N, C-alpha and C positions, 0 to 999 in steps of 0.2 A: 268044611269046618271054618267057623268064624274066628277072628283073631283072639277075642276074649271069651270064647265059649267056656261056660262053667264058672266064670267069675261073678260073684254075687256082691252087689254094692247096696248098702243102706244109705240113702240120701236124706239126711235130716235138715238140709239147707233150705233157706228161703231167699226170696228176691232173686238176684242174678249171680252174684259172686260165688255162691255155693253151688247152686243147681247146674250151672252151665258145664262144669267139668264132668260130673256124672253123666250128663246127656251125651257128651262127646264119647265117653267110654261105652255108653249104651249103643251108640252108632257103630262101635267096633265089635259089638257082640255080647257085651256084658249084660247080665240081668240086673236091672236097677229098680229097687223098691223105694219109692218116694214116701217117706213118713212125714206127714204134715198134720198140724192141729186140726181138730174137727171143724174149726171155723175156716180152714183153708190157709194156704200159703199167703202171706201178707201182700204179695204182689199180684195175686189173682185179679184184683179189681182193676189193675193196670194191665188189661188182658194181653195186649200185643207184646210188650216186653216179656210177660210171663210165658207166652207161647214160644218165644224164641229160645227158651232154655229148659224145656220140659218134655219134649217128645221122647217116645220110646221107653217111657217109664210106666210102672204100675203104681197106683196111689193107694196107700193105706192111711186113712184119716184116723188119727189115734191121739188120745189125750195122755201124753206121757207123764203129766203131773199127777195123774191118778195112779195109785199103786197097781191096780189091775192093768192099766195101760203100760206102765213101766215094765211089768212082768212080761207082757207080750213083746215089748221092745227088746228085752234081754233074750227072749227065746230066738228072736230073729238075729240078734247079734251073734249068737252061738253058731248060726249057719252061714254067717257072712264072711267074705274075704276082706272087705273094705268098709269102713264107716267114714262118712264124709259129711262135713257141714261147715257153716260160716258163722257160728255163734261167737259173740263177744266173750272174751276170756272170763271164765268162772260160771257162765250160764250152763254149760254142759255138765259141770260138776254138780250144780244145784239140781239138775234134772236127773242125775244118776247115769249119764251116758258119756262121761269123760273118758279119757284114755285108760286111766287106772281101772275104772269100772268095766270097760270093754275088755281090757286085757285079762282081768280076773275071770271073765266069762269065756273068752277066746284068746288064748295066750299068743297065737301067731297072727292076730288081727293087724291089718294096716289101717292106721287111723290118721285122717287128714282134716285139719282145721284151716280154713282160709280166713285170716284175720284182717283187720283194718291196716294197722301199721306193723304188726308182727307180735310175737309172744313176749319179748323182754320189756321191762319197764324202761323209761317212764311212760311210754305210749301204749303199752300192751293192753291196758284196761279200757282203751277208747274204742268206740265203734264209729260208724259214719258211712257216708255214701260217696259214690264215684267222683264227683267233682272235687272233693277235698284232696284226693290223691293225684288228680291231674295238677292241682295247685302245688302240693307238697313235693312232687317230682319235678317241678319247674316247667311243666308243659304249657300251662296257660301263659306264662311270661315269655318263654322261648319262642312260642309260635308266632308272636306278633310284636311284642313290645320292645324288642332289642333293635336299636339302630335306625328305626324308621319313624319313631314318634308315635307309634300306635299304643293303645292300651292293651292289657292282657286279653287274650281270646279264649273263651270257653270252647273246647274242642267239640265234643259230642257226647251223647248219652252212653254210659255203660262201657266205655273202652277199657278202663282199668279193671272193671269187673271181669270182662271177658279174658283179658290177658292174664290176670291173676288166676282165673279158673283154668286156663290152659297150662299155666305153670303147675297147678295142682295135678293135672293129668300126667304130666311128666314125672312129678314126684311119686305118685302112687304106682306108676308103672315101674319106676326104679325100685321102689320098696317091694313090689311083687317079685321082681327079678332077684333082689337080695334074699327074699324068703325062699324062693325056689332053690337057691344055692345053699342056704344055711338052715332053713326051717324056722327062722326067726322073723316075727313081725316087728313093727316099729311105729312110732309117732312121727309125723312130719307136718310142717305148716308152710303156707305161703301167705302173701298179703296183697291187698290192693295197692299199697305203696310200692311193693316190688313190681306189680303189674305196670304202674306208671313209670317206674325207673327203666323198664324195658324200652320205652319210647324215647327216653333221653340218654340211652346207653352209648350214643355216638359222641357224647361230650367228654372232653378231657382237658386237664390243665397240665402244662409242662413243668419241668423241675424248677424253672424260674418264676412260677406262678402265673405265667401267661396262658390264658385259655386259647383253645383252637378257635379260629375265626369261622364259626359255624354259619352256614347260609341261613338267612331269615327271609320271611315273606316281605314283599315290597309294601309300600304304603297303601296300595289298593287290595292287599291280601290275595293277589292273583298269581304271583310268580316268585320263585326263588331267584331267578335271573331271567334275562331276556329269552333264553332258549329252554327254559325249564319251568313250564307253567301254563296258564290259561290265556287264550285270546278270544274276544267276542267276535262272532261271525255275522253274516248278513241277516240271518233269520233270528237274531238275538239269542242264538244258542252259543255254544262254546266249543273250542277245540283245545285239547291239551297236548302239548308237544314236549319231547325230552330229547332234543338234538344236541347232545353234549360233546360229541366227538367232531373232529374236523371234517370227516367225510359226511357226517350227518348234516352239519351246517351247510356244506357244499350242496348236498342233495336238496335241502330245504330251500336254498336260494334258487336253485334251478327249477324246482317244482312251483315256486311262488312267483317266478318271473322277476326276481331281483338278483340275478347272477352277477350284476355289476358290483354288488357289495363284497364279492370275493376279492376284488382288486382294491378295496378301500382299506387303507392302513389301519383305520380304527377297528376293523373287524377281521383282519388277516390272520390273526392267531387267537387261540383260546384266551391267553392273557389279555390281549388287546380288547377282545369282546367283553371280558370281565370289567375292564376299566371304563368301557363306553356303553354300558348296558342301557342307560336311559335313552341314548341316541338310537340304539338298535331297536328298542321297544317302540319308539316314536315312528320308526320306518316300517315296522312289521304290523303295527295295529291297523292302519288303513288297508294293508294288503289282505289281511284276514277278513276285514269287514266287507270285502268286495264279493265274497261268495258264501254259500251256506256251509254249515258244519258237515253235512253229508258230502258235499263236493270236496271239501278239504280232506276229510279222512280217506276218501278213495284216492285222491291225487297224491297225498303223502304216503299212503300205503304203497302205491305203485312206484314211488321214488325211493322207498326204503327208509323213510323218516319215521322214527317211533312216535306214535300219536294215538289218541283215543278221544272219542266224543263222550264227555261226562254224561252219564245217564241220570236225568232227573227222576228220582226213584218213585215219586208219587206214592209214598208209603210202601215202596217195594214192588209195586205192580209191574213197572217197566222192566226192572232188573230181573224179576222172577219169570218174565215171559220173553226175555231176550233170546233170540234164536241160538246164538253162540253159547249162552249160559246153559240153556236146556240141552243142547247137543253135547256139551262137555259133562253132562250128568251132575250139574251143580244145583239141581232142584229136586224136590221130593214132593209127592202128592199122597194124601190119604184122606179118609172120611172121618170127620169129627162128629161125635154124637149130637152136638148142638149146632155147630156151624156149617155142617155139610162138608163139601170138598175143600180141603185146605192145601195150599202150596207153600212150602218153605224152602230154605236153602238145603242143599243135599249134603252128602258126606264131606267132611273136611280133610280126611286122610284116605288115600286109596292104596290098597295092598293087592299085589297080583295074585298071591296064592291063598291068603286068609282074609278075604274081603270083609268089610263090615256089612251091616244090614240095618236099615232104618225100620224099626218095628211098627211104628204107627204114630198117631197124633198125641199131643199133650193130653194127659188124663184129666177126667173130672175129679173133683174132690172126693176121695174115698171110692173111686170107681171100682177098685179091685180089692176093697177091704175084705169082703167075704171070702174070696178065693185065696187070698194070702193067708188068712187065719185058718182056713181049712187045710191048706198045705202045711201049716204049722201044727196041725193036730188038734185044733180047737173044735169042740163039738158044736153042732148046729144050734143046740139050745143055748149053749154058753155064748155063742156069737149073737144070738137074738137078745140075750140079757145085756151084753155089752152095748149093743145098739140102743136098747131101751134106756140104759143108764147114761147114755151120752159119752161113754168112754171111746166108742167107735162111731164113725158115720159112714153111710153109703147112700148114693142117690136112690130115690124110689124108682120103680120100674118105668113110670111115665115121665120121669124127670121133673115133675111139677114142684116137688119139694126143693129140688136143686135150683130151679129157676127162681123160686121165691127167695132163697138164701144167698145165691151167688151171682145172679145175673141182673145187671142194672136195667 
């Protein structure tokens, strides 16, 4: 038995912030039906980010703006446990799939909307993309611009999207638990801004208004301090160390041949090392430059010094084929109808007795339209009429129509 066996989710989301959460739930055993426009999810043309949040779903390409399409959506809502999307406030109401409409159809439905800033005014009616919430949560400023004279730093693509989506998975699971106890469904929301705040949640201000002296990256954006960050090695690769405890510093000094630093008053205690970071960095940089990253990671492993060689992902290829990553079950492979063999990251949550299951690759636009409609009791002739009228889309058998419409 899978953890979420029998749970049916309708995913009306597009781009990343909406669809990532239902994908995680699909990995845990839920049945996820992706309902997207007949023109496809807006992020499909950015294929790689799209693939990162869509696997394990079945796709129904449906024009919900057409009354016939909306009627089909309502039929599916009646059979669903969860309705999930990331539409800007008011859009779902215009389409006829807001919480009130869904609750009228399925009184115990769990309904989740992942917003931009949240539901309340004055920001509730705004939409936007991930970098805005990195900015609004203070991440771009805190990462680099405090204390070292650097300008704000853009972190990376989609981090607030993903963290917001993971919040949504927690929310819907809590709502399902509440429904199990009471029989009552409910509406819930998360936001990209909330997703950003997660990454700045270690900030606080004391009662006198004095903020915590949070560590910040150095001027080269390589280290938080001399013993917590990156050093360049002989082969122009890097080694990352995290030798924050006294015994780890002692082990580092012994392994790198600078044991005499243990007797140096500038570095004899953690506090002293904090005051003299620049001097310690200047001493360690040429040491790490003397050997390769592979040499240092083996040497430091043997000495018990926490370290890692940062993997240059080359678009994910090295990470997804790293022996340790594969051995830990952190990858998944499946055949995609157009791309052939696809390898992606594996399950994010491991359960001993009710494991998840990765069902397969991201779907084509409307790949499962016909079978989903058949399961809903729509007659074959009616499905053909819906396809002819453009209310529903499915790929042709040879995928030629699909290539023309959706493949660059």
